[in-house]
N, CA, C and O atoms as a printed pandas DataFrame, in Angstrom:
     atom_number atom_name residue_name chain_id  residue_number  x_coord  y_coord  z_coord
0              1         N          MET        A               1   77.285   60.054   97.847
1              2        CA          MET        A               1   76.601   61.468   97.656
2              3         C          MET        A               1   75.682   61.460   96.624
3              4         O          MET        A               1   76.062   60.906   95.592
4              5         N          LYS        A               2   74.455   61.980   96.638
5              6        CA          LYS        A               2   73.669   62.203   95.551
6              7         C          LYS        A               2   73.684   63.614   95.138
7              8         O          LYS        A               2   73.895   64.393   96.068
8              9         N          ILE        A               3   73.512   64.145   93.961
9             10        CA          ILE        A               3   73.645   65.507   93.665
10            11         C          ILE        A               3   72.646   65.778   92.651
11            12         O          ILE        A               3   72.741   65.210   91.562
12            13         N          THR        A               4   71.615   66.653   92.910
13            14        CA          THR        A               4   70.624   66.758   91.784
14            15         C          THR        A               4   70.810   68.309   91.307
15            16         O          THR        A               4   70.972   69.308   92.009
16            17         N          LEU        A               5   70.728   68.174   89.737
17            18        CA          LEU        A               5   70.983   69.423   89.286
18            19         C          LEU        A               5   69.656   70.101   88.640
19            20         O          LEU        A               5   68.941   69.411   87.914
20            21         N          HIS        A               6   69.362   71.328   88.884
21            22        CA          HIS        A               6   68.193   71.945   88.397
22            23         C          HIS        A               6   68.730   73.084   87.648
23            24         O          HIS        A               6   69.108   74.149   88.137
24            25         N          ILE        A               7   68.723   72.704   86.237
25            26        CA          ILE        A               7   69.338   73.674   85.240
26            27         C          ILE        A               7   68.213   74.702   84.638
27            28         O          ILE        A               7   67.321   74.178   83.971
28            29         N          PRO        A               8   68.188   75.771   84.772
29            30        CA          PRO        A               8   67.211   76.580   84.328
30            31         C          PRO        A               8   66.899   76.315   82.727
31            32         O          PRO        A               8   67.946   76.256   82.083
32            33         N          ASP        A               9   65.737   76.146   81.955
33            34        CA          ASP        A               9   65.508   75.839   80.583
34            35         C          ASP        A               9   66.301   76.955   79.564
35            36         O          ASP        A               9   66.736   76.622   78.461
36            37         N          GLU        A              10   66.406   78.219   80.072
37            38        CA          GLU        A              10   67.166   79.120   79.139
38            39         C          GLU        A              10   68.714   78.925   79.105
39            40         O          GLU        A              10   69.404   79.481   78.251
40            41         N          ILE        A              11   69.223   78.124   80.057
41            42        CA          ILE        A              11   70.658   77.942   80.298
42            43         C          ILE        A              11   70.827   76.494   79.540
43            44         O          ILE        A              11   71.692   76.361   78.674
44            45         N          SER        A              12   70.176   75.690   79.816
45            46        CA          SER        A              12   70.129   74.053   79.453
46            47         C          SER        A              12   70.113   74.284   77.739
47            48         O          SER        A              12   70.884   73.684   76.990
48            49         N          GLN        A              13   69.291   75.072   77.371
49            50        CA          GLN        A              13   68.922   75.215   75.598
50            51         C          GLN        A              13   70.004   75.947   74.979
51            52         O          GLN        A              13   70.036   75.964   73.749
52            53         N          GLU        A              14   70.964   76.601   75.690
53            54        CA          GLU        A              14   72.006   77.173   74.988
54            55         C          GLU        A              14   72.759   76.296   73.959
55            56         O          GLU        A              14   73.269   75.249   74.359
56            57         N          PRO        A              15   72.857   76.635   72.728
57            58        CA          PRO        A              15   73.673   75.748   71.891
58            59         C          PRO        A              15   75.040   75.329   72.257
59            60         O          PRO        A              15   75.362   74.175   71.977
60            61         N          THR        A              16   75.843   76.062   72.813
61            62        CA          THR        A              16   77.028   75.725   73.494
62            63         C          THR        A              16   77.219   75.738   74.727
63            64         O          THR        A              16   77.921   76.595   75.263
64            65         N          PHE        A              17   76.546   74.667   75.453
65            66        CA          PHE        A              17   76.700   74.499   76.792
66            67         C          PHE        A              17   78.067   74.116   77.225
67            68         O          PHE        A              17   78.271   72.903   77.200
68            69         N          SER        A              18   79.060   74.872   77.618
69            70        CA          SER        A              18   80.385   74.814   77.777
70            71         C          SER        A              18   80.817   74.075   79.273
71            72         O          SER        A              18   79.984   73.930   80.168
72            73         N          ARG        A              19   81.987   73.712   79.379
73            74        CA          ARG        A              19   82.694   73.180   80.640
74            75         C          ARG        A              19   82.256   74.274   81.718
75            76         O          ARG        A              19   81.613   74.022   82.737
76            77         N          ALA        A              20   82.678   75.433   81.351
77            78        CA          ALA        A              20   82.353   76.605   82.554
78            79         C          ALA        A              20   80.898   76.548   82.927
79            80         O          ALA        A              20   80.630   76.648   84.124
80            81         N          ASN        A              21   79.778   76.379   81.927
81            82        CA          ASN        A              21   78.443   76.164   82.240
82            83         C          ASN        A              21   78.242   74.912   83.336
83            84         O          ASN        A              21   77.590   75.003   84.376
84            85         N          TRP        A              22   78.965   73.698   82.854
85            86        CA          TRP        A              22   78.492   72.652   83.676
86            87         C          TRP        A              22   79.243   72.986   85.215
87            88         O          TRP        A              22   78.619   72.817   86.263
88            89         N          LEU        A              23   80.493   73.422   85.187
89            90        CA          LEU        A              23   81.021   73.559   86.564
90            91         C          LEU        A              23   80.148   74.575   87.340
91            92         O          LEU        A              23   79.899   74.285   88.511
92            93         N          ARG        A              24   79.632   75.772   86.821
93            94        CA          ARG        A              24   78.870   76.652   87.474
94            95         C          ARG        A              24   77.686   76.029   88.049
95            96         O          ARG        A              24   77.315   76.386   89.167
96            97         N          GLU        A              25   76.920   74.939   87.256
97            98        CA          GLU        A              25   75.703   74.344   87.574
98            99         C          GLU        A              25   76.110   73.229   88.632
99           100         O          GLU        A              25   75.362   72.937   89.565
100          101         N          ILE        A              26   77.139   72.724   88.460
101          102        CA          ILE        A              26   77.563   71.670   89.547
102          103         C          ILE        A              26   77.736   72.423   90.986
103          104         O          ILE        A              26   77.124   72.092   92.002
104          105         N          ALA        A              27   78.674   73.490   90.896
105          106        CA          ALA        A              27   78.777   74.248   92.121
106          107         C          ALA        A              27   77.546   74.865   92.546
107          108         O          ALA        A              27   77.451   75.037   93.761
108          109         N          ILE        A              28   76.604   75.230   91.844
109          110        CA          ILE        A              28   75.169   75.806   92.427
110          111         C          ILE        A              28   74.566   74.508   93.284
111          112         O          ILE        A              28   74.238   74.485   94.471
112          113         N          ALA        A              29   74.534   73.603   92.451
113          114        CA          ALA        A              29   73.887   72.317   93.201
114          115         C          ALA        A              29   74.568   72.007   94.282
115          116         O          ALA        A              29   73.844   71.887   95.270
116          117         N          LEU        A              30   75.852   71.808   94.493
117          118        CA          LEU        A              30   76.589   71.378   95.641
118          119         C          LEU        A              30   76.215   72.281   96.877
119          120         O          LEU        A              30   75.950   71.791   97.975
120          121         N          PHE        A              31   76.211   73.841   96.582
121          122        CA          PHE        A              31   76.165   74.789   97.560
122          123         C          PHE        A              31   74.558   74.798   98.110
123          124         O          PHE        A              31   74.260   74.933   99.297
124          125         N          GLU        A              32   73.613   74.632   97.036
125          126        CA          GLU        A              32   72.322   74.520   97.502
126          127         C          GLU        A              32   72.115   73.396   98.328
127          128         O          GLU        A              32   71.222   73.443   99.174
128          129         N          GLN        A              33   72.860   72.331   98.191
129          130        CA          GLN        A              33   72.437   70.753   98.991
130          131         C          GLN        A              33   73.325   70.876  100.254
131          132         O          GLN        A              33   73.410   69.922  101.026
132          133         N          GLU        A              34   73.984   72.032  100.477
133          134        CA          GLU        A              34   74.925   72.184  101.445
134          135         C          GLU        A              34   75.987   71.160  101.427
135          136         O          GLU        A              34   76.234   70.583  102.486
136          137         N          HIS        A              35   76.583   70.889  100.461
137          138        CA          HIS        A              35   77.729   69.935  100.359
138          139         C          HIS        A              35   79.139   70.844  100.587
139          140         O          HIS        A              35   80.119   70.389  101.177
140          141         N          VAL        A              36   79.076   72.072  100.075
141          142        CA          VAL        A              36   80.405   72.906  100.030
142          143         C          VAL        A              36   79.702   74.231  100.553
143          144         O          VAL        A              36   78.520   74.540  100.410
144          145         N          THR        A              37   80.723   74.950  101.203
145          146        CA          THR        A              37   80.567   76.372  101.495
146          147         C          THR        A              37   80.289   77.484  100.123
147          148         O          THR        A              37   80.483   77.157   98.953
148          149         N          LEU        A              38   79.901   78.557  100.475
149          150        CA          LEU        A              38   79.879   79.669   99.303
150          151         C          LEU        A              38   81.060   79.709   98.647
151          152         O          LEU        A              38   81.005   79.713   97.417
152          153         N          GLU        A              39   82.412   79.749   99.327
153          154        CA          GLU        A              39   83.334   80.118   98.809
154          155         C          GLU        A              39   84.154   78.994   98.175
155          156         O          GLU        A              39   85.074   79.152   97.372
156          157         N          GLY        A              40   83.664   77.779   98.675
157          158        CA          GLY        A              40   84.074   76.468   97.908
158          159         C          GLY        A              40   83.426   76.543   96.614
159          160         O          GLY        A              40   84.021   76.485   95.538
160          161         N          ALA        A              41   82.018   76.691   96.792
161          162        CA          ALA        A              41   81.300   76.720   95.423
162          163         C          ALA        A              41   81.727   77.848   94.373
163          164         O          ALA        A              41   81.544   77.668   93.169
164          165         N          SER        A              42   82.171   78.748   94.760
165          166        CA          SER        A              42   82.682   80.063   93.937
166          167         C          SER        A              42   84.075   79.292   93.201
167          168         O          SER        A              42   84.237   79.349   91.982
168          169         N          GLN        A              43   84.874   78.698   93.956
169          170        CA          GLN        A              43   86.045   78.188   93.691
170          171         C          GLN        A              43   85.823   76.993   92.422
171          172         O          GLN        A              43   86.489   76.888   91.393
172          173         N          ILE        A              44   84.711   76.185   92.853
173          174        CA          ILE        A              44   84.548   75.283   91.778
174          175         C          ILE        A              44   84.102   75.851   90.586
175          176         O          ILE        A              44   84.688   75.489   89.567
176          177         N          ALA        A              45   83.247   76.615   90.489
177          178        CA          ALA        A              45   82.882   77.406   89.379
178          179         C          ALA        A              45   83.692   78.119   88.558
179          180         O          ALA        A              45   83.468   78.342   87.368
180          181         N          ASP        A              46   84.798   78.540   89.296
181          182        CA          ASP        A              46   85.907   79.211   88.832
182          183         C          ASP        A              46   85.378   80.745   88.631
183          184         O          ASP        A              46   85.644   81.463   87.667
184          185         N          MET        A              47   84.620   81.060   89.686
185          186        CA          MET        A              47   84.225   82.595   89.538
186          187         C          MET        A              47   84.523   83.286   90.850
187          188         O          MET        A              47   84.690   82.623   91.874
188          189         N          HIS        A              48   84.593   84.591   90.839
189          190        CA          HIS        A              48   84.981   85.420   91.872
190          191         C          HIS        A              48   83.829   85.272   92.816
191          192         O          HIS        A              48   82.696   85.158   92.350
192          193         N          LEU        A              49   84.055   85.265   94.250
193          194        CA          LEU        A              49   83.075   85.058   95.163
194          195         C          LEU        A              49   81.967   86.281   94.799
195          196         O          LEU        A              49   80.841   85.803   94.662
196          197         N          MET        A              50   82.003   87.354   94.659
197          198        CA          MET        A              50   81.038   88.235   94.364
198          199         C          MET        A              50   80.159   87.977   93.202
199          200         O          MET        A              50   78.937   88.118   93.157
200          201         N          GLU        A              51   80.958   87.580   92.271
201          202        CA          GLU        A              51   80.170   87.029   91.030
202          203         C          GLU        A              51   79.573   85.858   91.003
203          204         O          GLU        A              51   78.640   85.782   90.204
204          205         N          PHE        A              52   79.843   84.818   91.692
205          206        CA          PHE        A              52   78.873   83.755   92.002
206          207         C          PHE        A              52   77.860   84.138   93.061
207          208         O          PHE        A              52   76.865   83.412   93.088
208          209         N          GLN        A              53   77.910   85.208   94.009
209          210        CA          GLN        A              53   76.820   85.506   94.651
210          211         C          GLN        A              53   75.940   86.364   93.832
211          212         O          GLN        A              53   74.897   86.619   94.434
212          213         N          LYS        A              54   76.005   86.820   92.819
213          214        CA          LYS        A              54   75.216   87.687   91.859
214          215         C          LYS        A              54   74.645   86.498   91.182
215          216         O          LYS        A              54   73.419   86.405   91.134
216          217         N          CYS        A              55   75.350   85.628   90.682
217          218        CA          CYS        A              55   74.794   84.546   89.884
218          219         C          CYS        A              55   73.365   83.759   90.730
219          220         O          CYS        A              55   72.219   83.669   90.288
220          221         N          LEU        A              56   73.841   83.310   91.925
221          222        CA          LEU        A              56   72.883   82.742   92.824
222          223         C          LEU        A              56   71.602   83.686   93.123
223          224         O          LEU        A              56   70.425   83.360   92.975
224          225         N          GLY        A              57   72.089   84.906   93.568
225          226        CA          GLY        A              57   70.933   86.103   93.469
226          227         C          GLY        A              57   69.924   86.023   92.482
227          228         O          GLY        A              57   68.735   85.826   92.732
228          229         N          ASN        A              58   70.552   86.222   91.042
229          230        CA          ASN        A              58   69.862   86.430   90.021
230          231         C          ASN        A              58   68.894   85.281   89.747
231          232         O          ASN        A              58   68.035   85.444   88.880
232          233         N          ARG        A              59   68.963   84.201   90.379
233          234        CA          ARG        A              59   68.292   82.862   90.380
234          235         C          ARG        A              59   67.396   82.765   91.720
235          236         O          ARG        A              59   66.605   81.832   91.857
236          237         N          GLY        A              60   67.518   83.555   92.495
237          238        CA          GLY        A              60   66.755   83.805   93.606
238          239         C          GLY        A              60   67.020   82.556   94.814
239          240         O          GLY        A              60   66.207   82.194   95.664
240          241         N          ASN        A              61   68.267   82.091   94.618
241          242        CA          ASN        A              61   68.656   81.176   95.770
242          243         C          ASN        A              61   69.074   81.873   97.032
243          244         O          ASN        A              61   69.516   83.020   96.972
244          245         N          CYS        A              62   68.968   81.305   98.043
245          246        CA          CYS        A              62   69.468   81.634   99.256
246          247         C          CYS        A              62   70.765   81.470   99.547
247          248         O          CYS        A              62   71.275   80.404   99.201
248          249         N          ILE        A              63   71.536   82.402  100.193
249          250        CA          ILE        A              63   73.125   82.216  100.539
250          251         C          ILE        A              63   73.283   81.650  101.553
251          252         O          ILE        A              63   74.498   81.585  101.742
252          253         N          HIS        A              64   72.593   81.053  102.572
253          254        CA          HIS        A              64   72.968   80.458  103.922
254          255         C          HIS        A              64   73.847   81.336  104.594
255          256         O          HIS        A              64   74.903   80.878  105.028
256          257         N          TYR        A              65   73.515   82.763  104.773
257          258        CA          TYR        A              65   74.696   83.561  105.489
258          259         C          TYR        A              65   74.328   83.797  107.134
259          260         O          TYR        A              65   73.483   84.635  107.450
260          261         N          ASP        A              66   74.928   83.110  107.991
261          262        CA          ASP        A              66   74.499   83.098  109.261
262          263         C          ASP        A              66   75.233   84.087  110.019
263          264         O          ASP        A              66   76.099   84.746  109.444
264          265         N          MET        A              67   74.987   84.261  111.229
265          266        CA          MET        A              67   75.604   85.464  112.266
266          267         C          MET        A              67   76.942   84.989  112.274
267          268         O          MET        A              67   77.665   85.865  111.800
268          269         N          GLN        A              68   77.631   83.906  112.632
269          270        CA          GLN        A              68   78.822   83.549  112.769
270          271         C          GLN        A              68   79.723   84.024  111.442
271          272         O          GLN        A              68   80.814   84.582  111.557
272          273         N          GLU        A              69   79.207   83.771  110.405
273          274        CA          GLU        A              69   79.822   84.229  109.027
274          275         C          GLU        A              69   79.958   85.817  109.225
275          276         O          GLU        A              69   81.053   86.362  109.365
276          277         N          PHE        A              70   78.839   86.444  109.222
277          278        CA          PHE        A              70   78.623   87.914  109.356
278          279         C          PHE        A              70   79.794   88.292  110.342
279          280         O          PHE        A              70   80.610   89.108  109.913
280          281         N          ASP        A              71   79.980   87.763  111.688
281          282        CA          ASP        A              71   80.837   88.241  112.391
282          283         C          ASP        A              71   82.434   87.971  111.923
283          284         O          ASP        A              71   83.369   88.702  112.249
284          285         N          GLU        A              72   82.527   86.934  111.208
285          286        CA          GLU        A              72   83.841   86.803  110.635
286          287         C          GLU        A              72   84.289   87.631  109.601
287          288         O          GLU        A              72   85.482   87.924  109.523
288          289         N          ASP        A              73   83.284   88.128  108.626
289          290        CA          ASP        A              73   83.428   89.053  107.754
290          291         C          ASP        A              73   83.636   90.281  108.290
291          292         O          ASP        A              73   84.505   90.978  107.767
292          293         N          ILE        A              74   82.821   90.846  109.540
293          294        CA          ILE        A              74   83.018   92.202  110.155
294          295         C          ILE        A              74   84.739   92.081  110.710
295          296         O          ILE        A              74   85.468   93.072  110.699
296          297         N          GLN        A              75   85.168   90.845  111.134
297          298        CA          GLN        A              75   86.264   90.702  111.707
298          299         C          GLN        A              75   87.400   91.036  110.421
299          300         O          GLN        A              75   88.327   91.845  110.460
300          301         N          ASN        A              76   87.124   90.412  109.638
301          302        CA          ASN        A              76   88.088   90.664  108.176
302          303         C          ASN        A              76   88.417   91.883  107.859
303          304         O          ASN        A              76   89.505   92.401  107.604
304          305         N          LEU        A              77   86.998   92.414  107.920
305          306        CA          LEU        A              77   87.161   94.048  107.135
306          307         C          LEU        A              77   87.948   94.975  108.112
307          308         O          LEU        A              77   88.657   95.879  107.670
308          309         N          ARG        A              78   87.791   94.702  109.649
309          310        CA          ARG        A              78   88.504   95.403  110.262
310          311         C          ARG        A              78   89.908   95.298  110.318
311          312         O          ARG        A              78   90.701   96.239  110.315
312          313         N          SER        A              79   90.161   94.119  110.369
313          314        CA          SER        A              79   91.751   93.547  110.222
314          315         C          SER        A              79   92.450   94.172  109.205
315          316         O          SER        A              79   93.670   94.289  109.321
316          317         N          ARG        A              80   91.774   94.668  108.053
317          318        CA          ARG        A              80   92.194   95.195  106.869
318          319         C          ARG        A              80   92.062   96.839  106.805
319          320         O          ARG        A              80   92.520   97.613  105.965
320          321         N          GLY        A              81   91.217   97.121  108.076
321          322        CA          GLY        A              81   91.475   98.651  107.795
322          323         C          GLY        A              81   90.156   99.064  107.293
323          324         O          GLY        A              81   90.072  100.292  107.306
324          325         N          TRP        A              82   89.208   98.545  106.903
325          326        CA          TRP        A              82   88.136   98.871  106.006
326          327         C          TRP        A              82   86.950   99.431  106.754
327          328         O          TRP        A              82   86.088  100.103  106.187
328          329         N          LEU        A              83   86.928   99.152  107.988
329          330        CA          LEU        A              83   85.774   99.501  108.954
330          331         C          LEU        A              83   86.455  100.282  110.310
331          332         O          LEU        A              83   85.733  100.663  111.231
């Protein structure tokens, strides 16, 4: 498997590019290249799913959210009594 990392200049030029930064960037790359799911990528990045989605959105990344995932989310919300 080949993974290409595209790290924004403002991030890569941080004087203390930490382990957490690397994990986040690797997770983003794996997700963008469709090697892992959104949830899997958020776990790799050690970020809450919503926080990871926000990170992707801030970079203008597409979240690859299809109708099957939407239906599953609706079912999960209904089973928890939120809808």
